[in-house]
LOLOLO-63901 format. One record per residue: z, x, y of N, C-alpha, C in turn; residue in one letter; chain; residue number from 1. Coordinates in Angstrom, 1 decimal. Each point is the difference from the previous one (the first is absolute). Layout:
<rec <Z X Y> <Z X Y> <Z X Y> A A NUM>;
...
END
This chain:
<rec <82.7 66.0 84.0> <-0.9 0.5 0.6> <0.5 0.7 -0.8> M A 1>;
<rec <-0.8 0.3 -0.8> <-0.2 0.8 -2.3> <-1.2 0.5 1.0> S A 2>;
<rec <1.2 1.4 -1.2> <-0.4 1.1 0.0> <-1.6 0.7 -1.2> T A 3>;
<rec <-0.9 0.0 0.1> <-0.9 -0.1 -1.6> <0.3 1.8 -0.2> R A 4>;
<rec <0.4 0.5 -1.4> <-0.9 0.6 -0.5> <-0.8 0.3 -1.1> V A 5>;
<rec <-0.3 1.0 0.3> <-1.8 -0.1 -0.8> <0.5 1.1 -1.1> H A 6>;
<rec <0.0 -0.7 -1.1> <0.7 0.5 -1.5> <-0.9 1.8 -0.5> T A 7>;
<rec <-0.9 -0.4 0.8> <-0.8 1.5 -0.5> <0.5 1.6 1.7> A A 8>;
<rec <0.5 -0.3 0.6> <-0.1 0.7 1.0> <1.8 0.3 -0.4> T A 9>;
<rec <0.7 -1.2 -0.4> <1.3 0.0 0.0> <0.6 1.4 -0.7> A A 10>;
<rec <0.2 0.4 -1.3> <-0.7 1.4 -0.9> <-0.4 0.8 0.8> P A 11>;
<rec <-0.9 0.3 0.7> <-0.9 1.4 0.7> <1.5 0.2 1.5> D A 12>;
<rec <0.3 -1.4 0.7> <0.6 0.7 0.7> <1.7 0.2 -0.4> A A 13>;
<rec <0.7 -0.4 -0.7> <0.9 -0.4 -0.7> <-0.2 2.3 -0.4> L A 14>;
<rec <0.2 0.2 -0.4> <-0.9 0.8 -0.5> <-0.2 1.0 0.7> E A 15>;
<rec <-0.7 0.0 1.3> <0.7 0.5 1.4> <0.8 0.0 1.2> R A 16>;
<rec <0.8 -1.2 -0.5> <1.0 0.5 1.0> <1.0 0.4 -1.8> L A 17>;
<rec <0.3 0.3 -0.8> <0.1 0.7 -0.9> <-0.1 1.1 0.4> A A 18>;
<rec <-0.9 1.0 0.3> <-0.3 0.9 0.0> <0.1 1.1 1.7> N A 19>;
<rec <0.5 -1.3 0.2> <0.5 0.3 2.3> <1.4 -0.1 -0.1> L A 20>;
<rec <0.4 -0.5 -1.2> <1.5 -0.5 0.2> <0.7 1.6 -0.7> A A 21>;
<rec <-1.1 1.2 -0.7> <0.3 0.4 -1.5> <0.3 1.6 1.3> G A 22>;
<rec <-1.6 0.4 1.1> <-0.3 0.6 0.7> <1.3 0.2 1.0> T A 23>;
<rec <0.3 -1.3 1.1> <1.7 -0.5 0.3> <1.0 0.9 -0.4> L A 24>;
<rec <0.4 -0.7 -0.9> <1.1 0.4 -0.7> <-0.1 1.6 -0.3> D A 25>;
<rec <-0.6 0.6 -0.7> <-0.8 1.7 0.4> <-0.2 0.1 0.8> S A 26>;
<rec <-0.3 0.2 1.1> <0.2 0.7 1.7> <1.0 -0.3 1.0> R A 27>;
<rec <1.0 -1.1 -1.0> <1.6 0.0 0.8> <1.0 1.0 -1.0> I A 28>;
<rec <-0.3 -0.1 -1.1> <0.7 1.0 -0.2> <-0.9 1.6 -0.6> A A 29>;
<rec <-0.5 0.3 1.0> <-0.5 1.1 -0.1> <1.1 0.4 1.0> L A 30>;
<rec <-0.1 -0.5 1.4> <0.5 0.1 0.5> <1.8 0.0 1.2> G A 31>;
<rec <0.0 -1.2 -1.3> <1.8 0.0 0.0> <0.1 1.4 -1.0> R A 32>;
<rec <-1.2 0.5 -1.2> <0.8 1.4 -0.3> <0.2 0.8 1.0> S A 33>;
<rec <-1.2 -0.1 0.4> <0.0 1.6 0.9> <0.7 0.1 1.0> L A 34>;
<rec <1.1 -0.9 0.6> <0.8 -0.5 0.9> <1.4 0.6 -0.4> I A 35>;
<rec <0.0 -0.7 -1.4> <1.1 0.2 -0.8> <0.3 1.3 -0.3> V A 36>;
<rec <-0.8 0.6 -0.4> <-0.1 0.8 -0.9> <0.0 1.2 0.6> D A 37>;
<rec <-0.2 0.0 2.1> <0.0 1.8 0.1> <1.1 -0.2 0.3> L A 38>;
<rec <1.7 0.5 -0.7> <1.4 0.0 0.6> <-0.4 1.0 0.6> R A 39>;
<rec <1.8 0.4 1.8> <-0.1 0.9 0.6> <1.0 1.2 -1.3> P A 40>;
<rec <0.4 0.0 -0.8> <0.1 0.7 -0.5> <-0.9 1.4 -0.5> S A 41>;
<rec <-0.8 -1.6 -0.3> <-1.4 1.3 -0.7> <-0.5 1.0 1.6> T A 42>;
<rec <0.1 -0.9 0.8> <-0.4 1.1 1.4> <1.0 0.8 0.2> L A 43>;
<rec <0.8 0.0 0.4> <1.4 0.9 0.1> <0.2 1.5 -1.1> S A 44>;
<rec <-0.2 -1.0 -1.2> <0.4 1.3 -1.5> <-2.0 0.5 -0.4> N A 45>;
<rec <-1.2 -0.4 0.9> <-0.9 0.7 -1.0> <-1.0 1.1 1.4> L A 46>;
<rec <0.5 -1.0 1.1> <-1.0 0.3 0.8> <-1.6 -0.9 0.0> G A 47>;
<rec <-0.1 0.2 1.8> <-1.9 -0.6 -0.1> <-1.0 0.8 -0.9> P A 48>;
<rec <-0.5 0.7 -0.8> <-0.7 -0.1 -1.0> <0.4 -0.3 -0.6> V A 49>;
<rec <1.0 0.1 -1.1> <-0.2 -0.8 -1.7> <0.6 -0.8 0.0> P A 50>;
<rec <0.4 -1.2 1.5> <0.5 -1.3 0.1> <-1.6 -1.5 0.2> T A 51>;
<rec <-0.8 1.7 0.7> <-1.6 -0.6 0.5> <-0.3 -0.3 -1.4> L A 52>;
<rec <0.1 1.2 -0.9> <-1.1 0.1 -1.9> <0.7 -0.5 -0.2> E A 53>;
<rec <1.4 -0.9 -0.1> <-0.1 -1.0 -1.1> <-0.3 -1.3 0.5> I A 54>;
<rec <0.1 0.0 1.3> <-0.8 -1.2 0.9> <-1.2 -0.4 -0.8> L A 55>;
<rec <-0.9 1.2 0.7> <-1.5 -0.2 -0.9> <0.0 -0.3 -1.6> A A 56>;
<rec <0.7 0.9 -0.3> <-0.2 0.1 -1.7> <0.7 -2.0 -0.2> S A 57>;
<rec <0.5 -0.1 0.7> <0.4 -1.6 -0.9> <-0.9 -0.7 0.7> E A 58>;
<rec <-0.4 -0.1 1.2> <-1.3 -0.6 0.7> <-0.9 0.2 -0.5> F A 59>;
<rec <-0.3 0.6 -1.1> <-1.3 0.7 -0.7> <0.1 -0.7 -0.9> T A 60>;
<rec <1.2 -0.1 -1.2> <0.6 -1.1 -1.5> <-0.1 -1.3 0.2> E A 61>;
<rec <0.5 -0.6 1.5> <-0.1 -1.2 0.6> <-1.0 -0.6 -0.2> R A 62>;
<rec <-0.9 0.9 1.1> <-1.5 -0.9 0.3> <-0.9 -0.2 -0.3> S A 63>;
<rec <-0.3 1.9 -0.8> <-1.1 0.6 -1.1> <-1.2 0.4 1.6> G A 64>;
<rec <0.6 0.0 1.3> <-0.7 0.9 0.8> <0.3 1.3 0.0> M A 65>;
<rec <-0.3 0.7 0.1> <-0.8 2.1 -0.1> <0.9 -0.4 1.4> A A 66>;
<rec <1.1 0.9 -0.2> <1.0 0.5 1.5> <-0.2 1.8 -0.5> V A 67>;
<rec <-0.8 1.0 1.3> <0.2 1.0 0.1> <1.5 0.5 1.0> S A 68>;
<rec <0.3 1.4 -0.5> <1.1 0.0 1.1> <-0.9 2.0 0.8> C A 69>;
<rec <0.4 0.1 1.2> <0.2 1.2 -0.4> <1.2 0.2 1.9> G A 70>;
<rec <1.2 0.2 -1.4> <1.5 0.6 1.1> <-0.3 1.6 0.3> L A 71>;
<rec <0.9 0.2 0.7> <0.5 1.1 0.3> <1.5 0.0 0.5> T A 72>;
<rec <0.9 0.7 -0.8> <1.3 -0.6 0.3> <0.1 0.4 1.6> P A 73>;
<rec <0.8 -0.8 0.5> <0.2 -0.2 2.1> <1.9 -0.4 0.3> V A 74>;
<rec <-0.8 0.2 1.1> <2.5 0.3 -0.1> <0.1 -1.4 0.2> A A 75>;
<rec <-0.3 -1.5 0.2> <0.7 -1.0 0.3> <1.4 -0.3 0.0> L A 76>;
<rec <0.5 -0.5 0.4> <1.3 -0.7 0.4> <0.7 -1.4 -1.0> E A 77>;
<rec <0.6 0.1 -0.8> <-0.2 -1.0 -1.1> <-1.2 -1.9 1.0> T A 78>;
<rec <0.8 0.1 1.3> <-0.6 -1.1 0.1> <-0.6 -0.3 0.3> K A 79>;
<rec <-1.2 1.4 0.6> <-0.9 0.0 0.0> <-0.9 -0.2 -0.8> T A 80>;
<rec <0.1 0.7 -1.5> <-0.7 -0.6 -1.2> <0.0 -1.4 -0.2> V A 81>;
<rec <1.6 -0.4 0.2> <-0.3 -1.4 -0.1> <-1.0 -0.8 0.5> R A 82>;
<rec <-0.2 0.3 0.9> <-1.0 -0.8 1.3> <-0.8 0.1 -0.7> V A 83>;
<rec <-0.5 1.6 0.0> <-2.1 0.9 -0.9> <0.0 -1.1 -1.5> V A 84>;
<rec <2.1 -0.3 -0.3> <-1.3 -0.5 -2.2> <-0.2 -1.2 0.9> C A 85>;
<rec <0.9 -1.2 0.3> <-0.2 -1.3 0.8> <-1.7 0.2 0.9> R A 86>;
<rec <-0.1 1.0 0.2> <-1.5 -0.2 0.7> <-0.9 0.1 -1.4> L A 87>;
<rec <0.2 0.3 -0.7> <-0.7 0.5 -1.1> <-0.7 -0.8 -0.5> V A 88>;
<rec <1.4 -0.5 -1.0> <0.2 -1.9 -0.4> <-0.7 -0.5 0.5> Q A 89>;
<rec <0.2 -0.3 1.4> <-0.7 -1.4 0.6> <-1.4 0.3 0.8> E A 90>;
<rec <-0.4 1.0 -0.3> <-1.7 0.6 0.2> <-0.6 0.2 -1.2> A A 91>;
<rec <0.3 -0.2 -1.3> <-1.1 -0.3 -1.3> <0.4 -1.3 -0.5> I A 92>;
<rec <1.5 -0.8 0.3> <-0.1 -0.9 0.6> <-0.7 -1.0 -0.1> A A 93>;
<rec <-0.3 0.3 1.2> <-1.3 -0.5 0.8> <-1.3 1.1 -0.5> N A 94>;
<rec <-0.4 0.8 -0.3> <-1.1 0.3 -0.8> <-0.5 -1.3 -1.5> F A 95>;
<rec <1.3 -0.5 -0.9> <-0.3 -0.5 -1.2> <-0.8 -1.0 0.7> T A 96>;
<rec <1.2 -1.5 1.1> <-0.2 -1.3 0.5> <-1.3 0.6 0.6> K A 97>;
<rec <-0.2 0.2 0.7> <-1.4 0.8 1.4> <-1.1 0.7 -0.2> Y A 98>;
<rec <0.0 1.0 -0.5> <-1.2 0.3 -0.3> <-0.6 0.7 -1.1> A A 99>;
<rec <0.2 -0.6 -1.2> <-1.6 -0.2 -0.9> <0.7 1.8 -0.3> Q A 100>;
<rec <0.7 0.4 -0.1> <-0.1 1.3 -0.7> <0.6 0.4 -0.7> A A 101>;
<rec <-0.8 0.4 -0.7> <0.1 1.0 -1.3> <0.7 1.4 -0.1> H A 102>;
<rec <0.3 0.4 1.6> <0.3 1.7 -0.5> <1.2 0.1 1.7> Q A 103>;
<rec <1.5 0.2 -0.7> <0.7 0.6 1.7> <0.2 2.1 0.4> V A 104>;
<rec <0.0 -0.3 0.7> <0.2 1.8 0.0> <0.9 0.6 1.2> G A 105>;
<rec <1.3 -0.1 -0.7> <1.0 0.7 1.4> <0.0 1.2 -0.3> I A 106>;
<rec <0.8 0.1 1.6> <-0.1 2.3 0.1> <1.1 -0.7 0.6> S A 107>;
<rec <0.1 1.4 0.0> <2.1 0.6 1.1> <0.0 1.3 0.5> L A 108>;
<rec <-0.5 0.7 1.1> <0.4 1.4 -0.3> <0.1 0.0 1.5> A A 109>;
<rec <0.7 1.4 0.4> <0.3 0.5 1.3> <-1.0 0.3 0.5> L A 110>;
<rec <-0.6 -0.5 1.2> <-1.5 1.0 1.3> <1.2 0.0 1.2> Q A 111>;
<rec <0.1 1.8 0.3> <1.0 0.1 1.1> <0.9 -0.2 0.7> G A 112>;
<rec <0.3 -1.2 -0.3> <1.4 -0.3 1.3> <-0.1 -1.3 -0.7> E A 113>;
<rec <-0.6 -0.4 -1.0> <0.2 -2.0 -0.8> <-0.1 0.9 -0.5> R A 114>;
<rec <0.6 -1.2 -1.1> <-0.5 -1.2 -1.2> <-0.3 -0.2 0.1> D A 115>;
<rec <-1.9 -0.8 -1.0> <-0.7 -0.6 0.5> <0.0 -0.3 -1.9> E A 116>;
<rec <-0.2 -1.6 -0.5> <0.3 -0.8 -0.8> <-1.9 -0.6 0.4> V A 117>;
<rec <0.0 -0.8 -1.2> <-1.9 0.1 -0.5> <0.0 -1.0 -0.7> S A 118>;
<rec <-0.6 -1.6 0.3> <-0.4 -1.0 -1.1> <-0.9 -0.2 -0.4> V A 119>;
<rec <-1.0 -0.1 -0.4> <-1.4 -0.6 0.1> <-0.2 -0.8 -1.3> R A 120>;
<rec <-1.2 -0.3 0.3> <-0.6 -1.1 -1.7> <-1.8 0.0 0.3> D A 121>;
<rec <-0.3 -0.1 -0.6> <-1.1 -0.6 -0.2> <-0.5 -1.4 -0.3> D A 122>;
<rec <0.4 -0.6 1.2> <-0.1 -1.6 -0.7> <-1.4 -0.6 1.2> G A 123>;
<rec <0.3 -1.0 0.5> <-1.1 -0.8 1.0> <0.7 0.1 1.4> V A 124>;
<rec <1.1 0.5 0.4> <-0.1 0.2 1.5> <0.0 -1.4 1.1> G A 125>;
<rec <0.2 0.4 1.0> <0.7 -0.6 0.5> <-0.9 -0.1 2.0> F A 126>;
<rec <0.2 -0.7 0.9> <-0.2 0.4 1.4> <2.0 -0.8 0.6> D A 127>;
<rec <0.5 2.0 -0.2> <1.2 0.7 1.1> <0.1 -1.1 1.1> T A 128>;
<rec <-1.3 -0.4 0.5> <0.5 -1.0 0.9> <0.0 -1.4 0.6> R A 129>;
<rec <0.3 -0.3 -1.5> <0.5 -1.3 0.4> <1.2 -0.4 -0.5> R A 130>;
<rec <-0.3 -1.3 1.1> <2.2 0.0 -0.7> <-0.1 -1.3 -0.3> Q A 131>;
<rec <0.4 0.0 -1.5> <0.0 -0.6 -0.8> <1.6 -0.2 -0.3> G A 132>;
<rec <0.6 -1.5 -1.1> <1.0 0.0 -0.2> <0.1 0.7 -1.3> G A 133>;
<rec <-0.2 0.8 -0.5> <0.1 1.0 -1.0> <-0.2 1.3 0.4> S A 134>;
<rec <0.8 0.0 0.4> <0.1 1.8 1.1> <1.1 -0.3 0.5> N A 135>;
<rec <1.4 -0.9 -0.7> <1.0 0.6 0.4> <0.8 1.3 -0.9> F A 136>;
<rec <-0.5 -0.2 -1.6> <-0.1 1.9 -0.6> <-0.4 0.8 1.2> G A 137>;
<rec <-1.2 0.1 0.6> <-0.8 1.7 1.1> <1.7 -0.1 0.4> L A 138>;
<rec <0.4 -1.2 0.8> <1.1 0.0 1.4> <0.6 0.7 -0.4> R A 139>;
<rec <1.0 -0.3 -1.5> <1.3 -0.4 -0.4> <-0.7 2.4 0.0> G A 140>;
<rec <-0.5 -0.4 -1.4> <-0.4 2.4 0.9> <0.3 0.1 0.9> M A 141>;
<rec <-0.7 -0.3 1.0> <-0.6 1.2 1.0> <1.9 -0.1 0.8> R A 142>;
<rec <0.4 -1.2 0.1> <1.5 -0.3 0.5> <1.1 0.7 -0.4> Y A 143>;
<rec <0.0 0.7 -1.5> <0.6 0.2 -0.4> <-0.1 1.7 -0.2> R A 144>;
<rec <-1.2 0.5 0.2> <-0.4 1.2 0.3> <0.5 0.6 1.3> I A 145>;
<rec <-0.6 -0.9 0.8> <0.8 0.5 1.4> <0.9 -0.6 0.5> E A 146>;
<rec <1.0 0.6 -1.0> <1.0 -0.5 0.1> <1.2 1.4 -0.7> A A 147>;
<rec <-1.4 0.6 -0.6> <0.6 1.4 -0.2> <-1.1 1.0 1.0> E A 148>;
<rec <-0.5 -0.1 0.5> <-0.2 0.1 1.5> <-1.6 0.7 -0.8> G A 149>;
<rec <-0.5 -0.9 -0.9> <-1.2 0.8 -0.5> <-1.9 -1.1 0.6> G A 150>;
<rec <-0.5 0.2 -0.2> <-1.0 -1.0 0.3> <-0.7 -0.4 -1.4> T A 151>;
<rec <-0.7 -0.9 0.0> <-1.1 -0.3 -0.7> <-1.2 -0.5 0.5> L A 152>;
<rec <-0.9 0.6 -1.0> <-1.1 -0.4 0.5> <-1.2 -0.9 -1.4> R A 153>;
<rec <-1.1 -1.0 0.7> <-0.6 -0.5 -1.7> <-1.1 -0.1 0.7> L A 154>;
<rec <-0.9 0.3 -1.3> <-1.5 0.6 0.0> <-0.2 -0.8 -0.6> V A 155>;
<rec <-0.8 -0.7 -0.2> <-1.2 -1.3 -0.9> <-0.3 -0.9 1.2> S A 156>;
<rec <-1.3 -0.5 -0.8> <-1.4 -0.5 0.6> <0.1 -0.7 -1.6> A A 157>;
<rec <-1.1 -1.4 0.9> <-0.1 -0.8 -1.1> <-1.5 1.1 -1.2> P A 158>;
<rec <0.5 -0.4 -1.3> <-1.2 0.5 -0.8> <0.6 1.3 0.0> G A 159>;
<rec <1.2 0.8 0.6> <0.4 0.9 -0.5> <1.4 0.8 -0.4> Q A 160>;
<rec <0.5 0.4 -0.4> <0.8 -0.2 -0.2> <1.9 0.2 0.8> S A 161>;
<rec <0.4 0.5 -0.3> <1.3 0.4 0.9> <0.8 0.5 0.1> T A 162>;
<rec <0.7 1.0 0.7> <1.5 0.6 0.3> <0.3 -0.3 0.9> R A 163>;
<rec <1.2 0.8 -0.4> <1.1 0.0 0.8> <0.9 1.1 0.0> I A 164>;
<rec <-0.4 0.6 1.6> <0.8 1.1 -0.2> <0.7 -0.1 1.0> E A 165>;
<rec <1.0 0.8 -0.7> <1.7 -0.3 0.9> <0.2 1.8 0.3> V A 166>;
<rec <0.8 -0.1 0.8> <0.2 1.8 1.4> <1.5 0.0 -0.3> S A 167>;
<rec <0.7 0.9 0.1> <1.6 -0.7 0.3> <0.8 1.9 0.3> L A 168>;
<rec <0.6 -0.3 1.0> <1.0 1.3 -0.2> <0.5 0.7 -0.7> P A 169>;
<rec <-0.1 1.2 -0.1> <0.5 0.9 -0.8> <2.0 -0.6 0.2> K A 170>;
<rec <0.6 0.1 -1.0> <1.1 -0.6 0.5> <1.0 1.5 1.1> P A 171>;
<rec <0.6 0.0 0.4> <1.0 0.7 0.9> <1.3 0.5 -0.7> K A 172>;
<rec <-0.4 1.7 0.0> <1.3 0.9 -1.4> <0.8 -0.4 0.8> P A 173>;
<rec <1.4 -0.5 -1.5> <1.5 -0.6 1.1> <0.7 1.5 0.3> R A 174>;
<rec <0.8 0.2 0.5> <1.4 0.8 0.7> <0.0 0.3 -1.4> P A 175>;
<rec <0.4 1.2 0.5> <0.8 0.4 -1.6> <1.9 0.4 -0.2> A A 176>;
END
């Protein structure tokens, strides 16, 4: 069986494939750079606020998406800071991939006896009750936060923005 290629549409199809390949390559490069650029030494040397500011700045530079930060210094253990930063990375990567967002907001603050982290977008949202194959990242976020004694709340609906809210216990003071 021979396949016929319509010469009138072949250039268009090749151009579309080239554009798709370019978009895919740039998304893969963005994901890799987000993972590689957040080194543990940055976390332990600078702490959560400067590290999240650097993450936001580099993400804006690479993606062109605006990121606003409302970050208050909090006392998190280095391991917990790493978990929070990975969560923020995963969230903004998901916003880029699925949400059709133009802006992202990151907040970090002390609320009573808990440290609160929020990552939000202005995208298209989704039904949080649907169980799809693409929610492994969300499940991973939840497991990592729960392993630190925290909770994760996902707020979204189709046609609305998405917000990931995390509440973490303050670290216990170390004996002198």
